[in-house]
Each structure stands twice: as structure tokens, then as C-alpha cells.
C-alpha positions in Angstrom: 8.6 -43.8 22.5 8.1 -44.3 18.8 7.0 -41.5 16.4 3.7 -43.2 15.7 2.9 -43.3 19.5 3.9 -39.6 19.7 1.5 -38.8 16.9 -1.2 -40.6 18.8 -0.6 -38.5 21.9 -0.5 -35.4 19.7 -4.0 -36.3 18.6 -5.2 -36.3 22.2 -3.6 -32.9 22.8 -5.1 -31.5 19.6 -8.5 -32.6 20.7 -8.4 -30.3 23.7 -7.1 -27.4 21.6 -9.9 -28.0 19.1 -12.5 -28.0 21.9 -11.1 -24.8 23.3 -11.3 -23.1 19.9 -14.9 -24.3 19.3 -15.9 -22.5 22.5 -14.2 -19.2 21.5 -16.2 -16.7 19.5 -15.3 -15.6 16.0 -14.9 -17.1 12.6 -11.1 -17.3 13.0 -11.4 -19.6 16.0 -13.9 -21.8 14.2 -11.6 -22.1 11.2 -8.7 -22.9 13.5 -10.8 -25.7 15.1 -11.5 -27.1 11.6 -7.9 -27.0 10.7 -7.0 -28.7 14.0 -9.6 -31.4 13.3 -8.2 -32.1 9.9 -4.6 -32.3 11.3 -5.8 -34.6 14.1 -7.5 -36.8 11.5 -4.3 -36.9 9.4 -2.3 -38.0 12.5 -4.7 -40.9 12.8 -3.9 -42.1 9.3 -0.2 -41.2 9.6 0.5 -43.0 12.9 -0.9 -46.2 11.5 0.9 -45.9 8.2 4.3 -45.2 9.9 3.8 -48.0 12.4 3.3 -50.5 9.7 5.8 -49.0 7.2 8.7 -48.7 9.8 7.6 -51.8 11.7 7.2 -49.8 14.9 4.1 -51.5 16.2 3.9 -51.4 20.0 1.5 -52.6 22.6 1.3 -49.1 24.0 0.5 -47.7 20.5 -2.1 -50.4 20.0 -3.7 -49.4 23.3 -3.6 -45.7 22.9 -4.6 -45.4 19.2 -8.3 -46.4 19.7 -8.5 -44.4 22.9 -7.2 -41.3 21.1 -9.8 -41.9 18.3 -12.6 -42.1 20.8 -11.4 -39.0 22.7 -11.3 -37.0 19.5 -14.7 -38.1 18.2 -16.5 -38.0 21.5 -15.0 -34.7 22.3 -16.3 -33.3 19.1 -19.8 -34.8 19.6 -20.1 -33.5 23.2 -18.8 -30.1 22.2 -21.4 -29.8 19.5 -24.2 -30.9 21.8 -23.2 -28.3 24.4 -22.9 -25.6 21.7 -26.4 -26.6 20.4 
């Protein structure tokens, strides 16, 4: 499994960590969620950059990348709706 694909999978894992932090009380948890979201967003850019730069494009990565993007964005939207 290539590093760009691993970064894509990391984005999915970070999504669930971010959601858990959003539902915790306290400012520290909210700041942690913000930092996690920024890191997840950076992995989105970095996995694409590395895949092109190192010529490590794969069909698995091409399939997982848009799925990971949707999981992150929809996870945030749903969490915000539930939180009000």
C-alpha cells in the first residue's frame, strides 16, 4: 500500500476522531477538533501531491480518495446539524 493511500485512510480515521472531539465538552476538545480537521484537510492535498510527484497513482487510491473526502465533509455537516 502506497503512502498516498495510507494518507487517504488516515483521513477517514481522523474524521471519526474529529467527530468524537466535537461531541466532547470543553474548549480544548473543540480546538482539538479544529486541529484535526486542518490535518485531515492537509492529508487531502498531500496524498494527491505525493501520488502525482512520486508516480504512485493506484486504482485503490483513486477509489478511496473521493470516498474519504465525502466521509470527512458529510461527517462534519451531520455533526454540526446534530449539535445544532
